[in-house]
C-alpha positions in Angstrom: 97.3 94.5 94.4 97.4 95.5 98.1 100.5 96.4 100.1 100.4 96.6 103.9 102.5 99.3 105.4 102.7 98.2 109.0 102.7 100.9 111.7 105.9 99.7 113.3 107.8 99.7 109.9 107.2 103.5 109.4 110.0 106.0 110.0 110.2 107.1 113.6 111.6 110.3 115.2 111.4 111.0 118.9 112.4 114.6 119.7 111.3 114.4 123.3 108.4 116.9 123.0 107.4 115.3 119.7 107.0 111.6 118.9 106.4 111.3 115.2 105.8 108.4 112.8 106.4 108.9 109.1 104.5 106.7 106.5 106.7 108.3 103.8 110.1 109.8 103.7 110.2 113.0 105.8 112.9 115.2 107.4 115.8 112.8 108.4 113.9 109.7 107.5 114.6 108.6 103.9 113.5 105.4 102.1 113.4 105.5 98.3 110.7 102.9 98.4 108.4 105.2 100.4 108.5 108.7 98.8 104.7 109.0 98.6 101.8 107.4 96.9 100.1 109.2 94.0 99.4 112.7 95.2 100.0 111.8 98.9 103.4 113.1 100.0 103.3 113.0 103.8 101.3 111.0 106.3 102.7 111.8 109.8 101.2 110.6 113.0 102.3 113.0 115.7 102.1 112.9 119.5 102.9 116.4 120.9 103.6 116.9 124.6 101.6 119.3 126.8 102.5 122.9 126.2 104.7 122.1 123.2 104.5 122.6 119.4 105.9 123.7 116.1 107.2 127.2 116.0 106.5 129.5 113.0 107.8 127.9 109.8 107.2 128.2 106.1 105.4 126.1 103.5 104.8 126.5 99.8 102.9 124.7 97.0 101.3 122.0 99.2 97.8 121.1 100.4 98.2 120.5 104.2 95.5 118.6 106.0 95.4 118.1 109.8 93.1 115.7 111.5 93.1 116.0 115.3 92.4 112.8 117.2 93.1 113.8 120.8 93.5 117.3 122.3 93.4 120.7 120.5 95.7 122.4 118.0 96.3 126.1 118.5 97.0 127.5 115.0 98.4 130.8 113.9 99.4 131.8 110.3 100.6 134.6 108.1 97.1 134.9 106.6 95.9 136.3 110.0 94.1 133.1 111.1 94.2 132.3 114.8 92.2 129.2 115.4 91.6 126.3 117.8 91.1 122.9 116.1 89.7 120.4 118.6 89.6 116.6 118.4 87.4 115.4 115.6 87.9 118.4 113.3 89.8 118.6 110.0 91.8 121.6 108.9 93.2 122.2 105.5 95.5 124.9 104.1 96.7 125.6 100.6 100.3 126.8 101.1 100.3 127.9 97.5 102.5 131.0 96.9 103.8 130.7 100.5 102.6 130.8 104.1 104.1 130.8 107.5 102.3 129.1 110.5 102.7 127.6 113.9 100.9 124.8 115.7 100.9 124.3 119.4 99.3 122.1 122.1 97.8 124.7 124.4 96.9 122.1 127.1 99.4 122.1 130.0 98.6 118.6 131.1 97.6 116.4 128.2 99.3 115.4 125.0 98.0 116.2 121.5 97.6 113.4 118.9 97.0 114.2 115.2 97.6 113.2 111.7 99.3 115.7 109.4 98.9 114.9 105.7 100.5 116.6 102.8 98.9 116.4 99.3 100.6 117.6 96.1 98.4 120.2 94.4 97.4 119.9 90.7 99.1 123.3 90.1 101.6 125.6 91.8 101.1 129.2 92.7 97.7 128.8 94.3 96.5 131.7 96.5 96.9 130.6 100.1 93.7 129.7 101.9 92.5 128.2 105.2 89.5 126.1 106.2 88.4 123.8 109.0 85.3 121.7 109.7 83.8 119.2 112.1 81.8 116.4 110.5 79.1 115.6 113.1 77.3 112.6 111.6 78.0 109.5 113.7 78.9 106.3 111.9 79.0 105.5 108.2 80.9 107.2 105.4 81.7 110.9 105.3 83.2 112.8 102.4 86.0 115.0 103.9 87.9 116.3 100.9 86.9 116.8 97.3 88.0 119.1 94.4 84.6 120.7 94.2 83.7 120.7 97.9 80.6 118.7 97.2 78.3 117.3 99.9 79.7 119.8 102.4 83.3 118.5 102.1 86.4 120.7 102.3 87.9 121.7 99.0 91.3 120.3 97.9 93.2 121.4 94.8 93.8 117.9 93.5 91.8 115.2 91.6 91.1 113.2 94.8 88.6 112.4 97.5 89.1 111.6 101.1 86.5 109.6 103.0 86.3 109.0 106.7 84.5 105.8 107.6 83.4 104.8 111.1 82.7 101.1 111.1 81.0 99.2 113.9 82.2 95.7 114.7 81.3 93.0 112.0 80.0 95.7 109.6 81.0 95.2 105.9 81.1 97.8 103.1 82.2 97.7 99.5 84.0 100.5 97.6 84.2 100.6 93.8 87.5 101.9 92.4 87.2 103.6 89.0 89.6 103.0 86.1 93.0 104.7 86.4 92.5 105.3 90.2 94.4 104.0 93.2 93.4 104.0 96.9 95.3 104.5 100.1 93.6 103.4 103.4 95.0 104.7 106.7 93.6 102.8 109.8 93.0 105.4 112.4 91.8 102.9 115.0 90.6 99.3 115.2 91.1 96.3 113.0 89.8 95.9 109.4 90.0 93.4 106.6 90.4 94.8 103.1 89.9 92.1 100.4 91.1 89.7 103.0 94.1 91.6 104.1 94.1 92.5 107.8 95.2 95.9 109.0 95.2 97.4 112.5 95.6 100.8 114.2 98.0 103.1 112.4 98.7 100.6 109.5 98.3 101.8 105.9 97.3 100.0 102.8 98.4 100.9 99.3 95.9 99.6 96.7 96.2 99.5 92.9 95.0 97.4 90.0 91.8 96.6 92.0 88.3 97.5 90.9 86.4 96.9 94.2 87.2 96.7 97.9 85.3 94.7 100.5 86.1 96.3 103.9 85.0 94.4 107.1 85.6 95.7 110.6 86.7 93.0 113.1 86.0 95.6 115.9 84.8 99.1 116.1 87.1 100.9 113.7 87.8 104.1 111.8 89.6 104.5 108.5 90.6 107.3 106.1 90.2 106.3 102.5 92.0 108.3 99.9 90.8 107.9 96.2 93.6 109.1 94.0 94.7 109.3 90.4 97.0 106.5 89.2 100.4 107.5 88.0 100.7 108.0 84.2 
């Protein structure tokens, strides 16, 4: 089965300096039908004004992934990390036993565009940690997250993988889904057909009880594909 989560049906909060779209319930947006999907708890698409950002705030027992699409994130945290995350890079933190961090747009002219994704860890009380990486290969399928950091991917403390696919127009790929697994696809840009279901920029697709996906790009596209454990 495939459920299309249209971009414009997401929760929306405009704070002036921050324009944020929530795939799942978050902050003041609550929908009991959209509390997460498998281990995915948050997929927020954020647009942050020039010179603005999130002040220092705490997190605990969460895997926090940031994917920067436009601009640069200036990151500081209680582990002593002070980093810049430019467009095209992924950053992951294990909040574990507790961290505090801030995220700013250091550009005084241009907005910052990113996805912030929260993943429930397999266990609580993990030692906090930080990592970031740029995946330089152009086109095709790239493994971004895995529990064993294989193939140069970033480590995540959950039984899941995240793939980034860059798809030229009219290119078709297949993806096999193992037993007791589900998939979430987030369309970063473009237009794709997934088993005949059309999705466009910022749409999401919840997929379960399927054993194979056929993904075709109607135009140059990019997707994030999360392979996740099915609920017991």
